[in-house]
Structure formats: structure tokens, C-alpha cells
C-alpha positions as CSV (number, residue, x, y, z in Angstrom):
1,X,40.7,12.2,6.5
2,X,39.5,8.9,7.7
3,X,35.8,8.6,8.6
4,X,35.0,9.1,12.2
5,X,31.6,7.5,11.6
6,X,31.6,3.8,11.1
7,X,31.0,3.0,7.4
8,X,30.0,6.5,6.2
9,X,29.0,6.7,2.6
10,X,28.9,10.0,0.7
11,X,26.3,11.0,-1.9
12,X,27.2,13.9,-4.1
13,X,24.2,15.3,-5.9
14,X,25.4,16.5,-9.4
15,X,22.5,15.7,-11.7
16,X,20.7,19.0,-12.2
17,X,20.3,20.9,-15.4
18,X,21.6,24.3,-14.0
19,X,18.6,26.1,-15.4
20,X,19.2,29.4,-13.6
21,X,22.8,29.4,-14.5
22,X,22.4,28.6,-18.1
23,X,25.3,26.2,-18.4
24,X,26.3,23.1,-16.5
25,X,27.5,24.1,-13.1
26,X,29.1,20.8,-12.6
27,X,31.7,21.7,-15.3
28,X,32.5,25.2,-14.1
29,X,36.2,25.6,-13.1
30,X,37.0,26.4,-9.5
31,X,40.0,28.8,-9.8
32,X,41.5,28.2,-6.3
33,X,42.2,24.5,-7.2
34,X,41.9,24.4,-11.0
35,X,39.3,21.6,-10.7
36,X,35.7,21.7,-11.9
37,X,33.0,22.0,-9.3
38,X,31.9,18.4,-9.6
39,X,35.5,17.0,-9.3
40,X,36.2,19.2,-6.2
41,X,32.9,18.2,-4.5
42,X,33.6,14.5,-5.3
43,X,37.1,14.6,-4.0
44,X,36.2,16.4,-0.8
45,X,33.3,14.1,-0.1
46,X,35.4,11.0,-0.7
47,X,38.0,12.3,1.8
48,X,35.3,12.5,4.4
49,X,33.8,9.1,3.9
50,X,34.6,5.4,3.4
51,X,33.0,5.4,-0.1
52,X,31.3,8.0,-2.3
53,X,28.6,7.9,-4.9
54,X,28.2,10.8,-7.4
55,X,24.7,11.0,-8.8
56,X,24.8,12.3,-12.4
57,X,21.9,13.2,-14.8
58,X,22.1,16.1,-17.1
59,X,25.1,16.0,-19.4
60,X,26.1,12.8,-17.6
61,X,28.7,11.7,-20.1
62,X,30.5,15.1,-20.0
63,X,30.4,15.2,-16.2
64,X,31.5,11.6,-15.8
65,X,34.7,12.6,-17.6
66,X,35.6,15.0,-14.8
67,X,35.6,12.2,-12.3
68,X,38.3,10.1,-13.9
69,X,41.0,9.0,-11.5
70,X,38.9,9.6,-8.4
71,X,38.0,6.7,-6.1
72,X,34.2,7.3,-6.5
73,X,31.3,5.4,-7.9
74,X,29.0,7.0,-10.5
75,X,25.2,6.6,-10.3
76,X,23.3,7.9,-13.4
77,X,19.8,8.9,-12.6
78,X,17.8,8.5,-15.8
79,X,14.9,10.4,-14.1
80,X,17.0,13.4,-13.2
81,X,14.6,15.8,-14.9
82,X,11.9,14.9,-12.4
83,X,13.7,16.8,-9.6
84,X,16.2,16.7,-6.8
85,X,14.2,14.2,-4.9
86,X,14.7,11.6,-7.7
87,X,18.4,12.1,-7.6
88,X,18.6,11.8,-3.9
89,X,16.6,8.6,-4.0
90,X,19.0,7.2,-6.6
91,X,22.0,8.0,-4.4
92,X,20.4,6.6,-1.2
93,X,19.3,3.4,-3.1
94,X,23.0,2.9,-4.1
95,X,24.2,3.5,-0.6
96,X,21.6,1.2,1.0
97,X,22.8,-1.6,-1.2
98,X,26.3,-1.5,0.4
99,X,27.6,-1.8,4.0
100,X,27.0,1.6,5.5
101,X,25.7,3.0,8.7
102,X,25.0,6.5,7.5
103,X,25.0,8.7,4.4
104,X,26.6,12.1,3.9
105,X,24.5,14.1,1.4
106,X,26.4,16.9,-0.3
107,X,25.9,19.0,-3.4
108,X,28.4,20.0,-6.2
109,X,27.5,23.7,-6.0
110,X,28.8,24.7,-2.5
111,X,32.5,25.1,-3.3
112,X,33.4,26.8,-0.1
113,X,32.6,23.6,1.8
114,X,35.8,21.7,2.3
115,X,37.2,18.8,4.2
116,X,37.3,20.7,7.5
117,X,33.6,21.4,7.3
118,X,32.7,17.8,6.5
119,X,35.0,16.6,9.2
120,X,33.2,18.8,11.8
121,X,29.9,17.4,10.6
122,X,31.1,13.8,10.8
123,X,32.3,14.4,14.4
124,X,29.0,15.9,15.4
125,X,27.2,12.9,14.0
126,X,29.5,10.5,15.7
127,X,28.6,12.0,19.0
128,X,24.9,11.3,18.3
129,X,24.9,8.5,15.7
130,X,21.1,7.9,15.8
131,X,20.3,11.5,14.9
132,X,20.7,13.4,11.6
133,X,23.4,16.1,11.6
134,X,23.3,19.1,9.3
135,X,24.9,22.4,8.4
136,X,23.3,25.5,9.8
137,X,23.6,28.7,7.9
138,X,21.6,31.9,7.1
139,X,18.9,30.9,9.5
140,X,18.2,27.5,7.9
141,X,19.4,23.9,8.2
142,X,20.4,21.9,5.1
143,X,23.1,20.1,3.2
144,X,25.7,19.0,3.7
145,X,23.9,16.6,6.1
146,X,24.4,13.1,7.5
147,X,21.5,10.7,8.0
148,X,21.7,7.4,9.9
149,X,20.6,4.3,8.2
150,X,17.3,4.2,10.2
151,X,16.2,7.3,8.2
152,X,16.9,5.8,4.7
153,X,13.3,4.8,4.3
154,X,12.2,8.4,4.8
155,X,14.8,9.6,2.3
156,X,13.6,7.1,-0.2
157,X,10.1,8.4,0.2
158,X,11.0,12.0,-0.6
159,X,8.9,13.2,-3.6
160,X,10.6,14.4,-6.8
161,X,10.3,18.1,-6.1
162,X,11.6,18.0,-2.6
163,X,15.1,17.5,-1.0
164,X,16.7,16.1,2.1
165,X,15.7,19.2,4.1
166,X,12.2,17.6,4.4
167,X,13.7,14.7,6.6
168,X,15.8,17.2,8.6
169,X,12.7,19.2,9.4
170,X,10.8,16.1,10.4
171,X,13.4,15.4,13.0
172,X,14.1,18.9,14.1
173,X,13.7,17.9,17.8
174,X,16.6,15.5,17.6
175,X,18.8,16.7,14.8
176,X,22.3,18.0,15.5
177,X,23.5,21.1,13.7
178,X,26.9,22.5,12.9
179,X,27.4,26.2,12.2
180,X,28.7,26.3,8.6
181,X,28.8,29.7,7.0
182,X,30.6,28.3,4.0
183,X,27.5,26.3,3.0
184,X,25.5,29.5,2.6
185,X,27.0,30.4,-0.7
186,X,26.2,28.2,-3.7
187,X,26.4,28.5,-7.4
188,X,22.9,29.1,-8.8
189,X,23.5,32.0,-11.1
190,X,26.4,33.4,-13.2
191,X,26.7,36.3,-10.8
192,X,27.0,34.0,-7.8
193,X,29.6,31.9,-9.6
194,X,31.7,35.0,-10.5
195,X,31.5,36.3,-7.0
196,X,32.5,33.0,-5.5
197,X,35.3,32.4,-7.9
198,X,36.9,35.7,-6.8
199,X,36.9,34.8,-3.1
């Protein structure tokens, strides 16, 4: 799918230690496609954007191997243990250094989010390119989300313990939302993974 937003760069967050799960979620197999979660997320994100950066941290060498053959760039966040904010800043810094008008922030643990969902989000952002666009699910707004370049400074100011939702909330009056039930289910625990893998 070609990008409908001029120079859209995807950032796939895949640096966490998967503490609640007890094993690297990035390397979990996704039965419907036979890919690992990180490879699927990277492939889907790249299809929705003009370029993609995958931010790695915990088990970076092992996770990097799952991306072989994909047209994505790897960013290793040495400070991954500090929190999601540190990994988000690493990805935005990489994107800010290349020609792009907006970033699509995704995670590797929402395997029901596919190309159709990201295309709908990109279309919503294209209709209001100066505003952030985000998925709406379970009474909240969060990733996947698209941020125009004018908000990069705010993303780069996010503290280690926070995430992109902080910027979305700061712009609640102007943000665009897309109903995305698929984004509500993520892989945080073994039980959640097993339930999703059987869908």
C-alpha cells in the first residue's frame, strides 16, 4: 500500500523486556502468518509508510535476526531499560533526521492491527495533516498513531516512563481518531498471547 501521507515514516517500538510475559514478545510466533510478532509488525508498518524504523533494545541481536530481508532500518536504543519514552525518542530522532512530514508510531504487540487499519489511519491523517491521528478503542485513544512533524519536539520531550499518549492527550481538541477495535488486544501476558493466537 503506497503512503497517502507525503513522506510518512513508521516507527515500530520493539525494545521492551516483556516483563509481564516472561519471555520476549517480539520473538513469539504469530500462527496465522507464521511470522514472529516483530517481523509482522515491521512488515505491516513498512507497507503503510515510505520508510520504517524498528526500535530494538532488549535481546536486540536476537530480534534483529527476525527482520532480515525486510526493507526496514534498525535503531538500537541502548537506554531501553529506562522505559518506553526512551525508545520513542530514539525512533523519533531517527525519523527527524530524514525527509519526512509525519511519523506513524506502532508497537509490535498489537498483532490484530493490519494494513487495512493503518491505511484507514493514514487516510484520516491525510484529511487533517496538521493534527495527530490515533486509534480509538476501549474508551481510550492510543497507538497506532500518526504525528505531524510539528509535534516532533513534543515527542522528543516525553519522559522515560511515558508514551505517545501524552502528546495525543495534549492535543485532544484537534486530534483525529479512527475506531480501531483490533488495537484493543495486545500481548502483555501469556494468557493474552494464547487467546490471540487462537483467533
